[in-house]
C-alpha positions in Angstrom: 7.0 -10.1 2.5 4.2 -7.7 1.7 3.1 -5.1 4.2 0.1 -5.9 6.5 -3.1 -3.9 6.0 -4.9 -2.0 8.8 -7.5 -4.8 9.1 -4.9 -7.5 9.9 -5.1 -9.1 13.4 -3.0 -7.5 16.1 -1.2 -10.8 16.7 0.0 -10.8 13.1 1.1 -7.2 13.4 3.1 -7.9 16.6 4.7 -11.0 14.9 5.8 -8.9 11.9 7.3 -6.2 14.2 9.1 -9.0 16.1 10.5 -10.4 12.9 11.8 -7.0 11.7 13.6 -6.3 15.0 15.1 -9.8 14.8 16.5 -9.0 11.4 17.9 -5.8 12.8 19.6 -7.6 15.7 21.3 -10.0 13.4 22.3 -7.3 10.8 20.0 -8.5 8.1 17.6 -5.5 8.0 18.1 -3.2 5.0 16.5 0.1 4.1 14.7 0.8 0.9 18.0 2.0 -0.7 19.6 -1.4 0.1 21.9 -0.2 2.8 22.2 -2.0 6.2 20.2 -0.3 9.0 22.4 0.6 11.9 20.1 2.8 14.1 17.5 1.2 16.3 15.1 4.0 15.8 15.2 3.5 12.0 14.6 -0.3 12.6 11.5 0.5 14.7 10.2 2.9 12.0 10.6 0.2 9.4 9.0 -2.4 11.6 6.0 -0.2 12.3 5.6 0.6 8.6 5.8 -3.1 7.6 3.3 -4.2 10.3 0.8 -1.4 9.4 0.9 0.2 12.8 2.6 3.5 11.9 -0.5 4.9 10.1 -2.7 4.8 13.1 -0.2 6.6 15.3 0.7 9.3 12.8 -3.0 10.1 12.1 -3.7 10.5 15.8 -0.8 13.0 16.2 -2.0 15.0 13.2 -5.6 15.2 14.5 -4.6 16.3 18.0 -1.9 18.7 16.9 -4.1 21.9 16.9 -6.3 21.0 19.9 -5.5 21.9 23.5 
């Protein structure tokens, strides 16, 4: 399935994340190299990327890095 864009509804993003974690639980989730994903943290990163939620979080961290 294609990745969701930043303007997709939140419900669609949550559903995509749920689908990716379901694939991981059943051993069907594969990385870009084609190998099976075995770490939960890697599965979460893939799910966030596919659902378009990772961009928002990473930009916020970059902006606030130098501010105290």
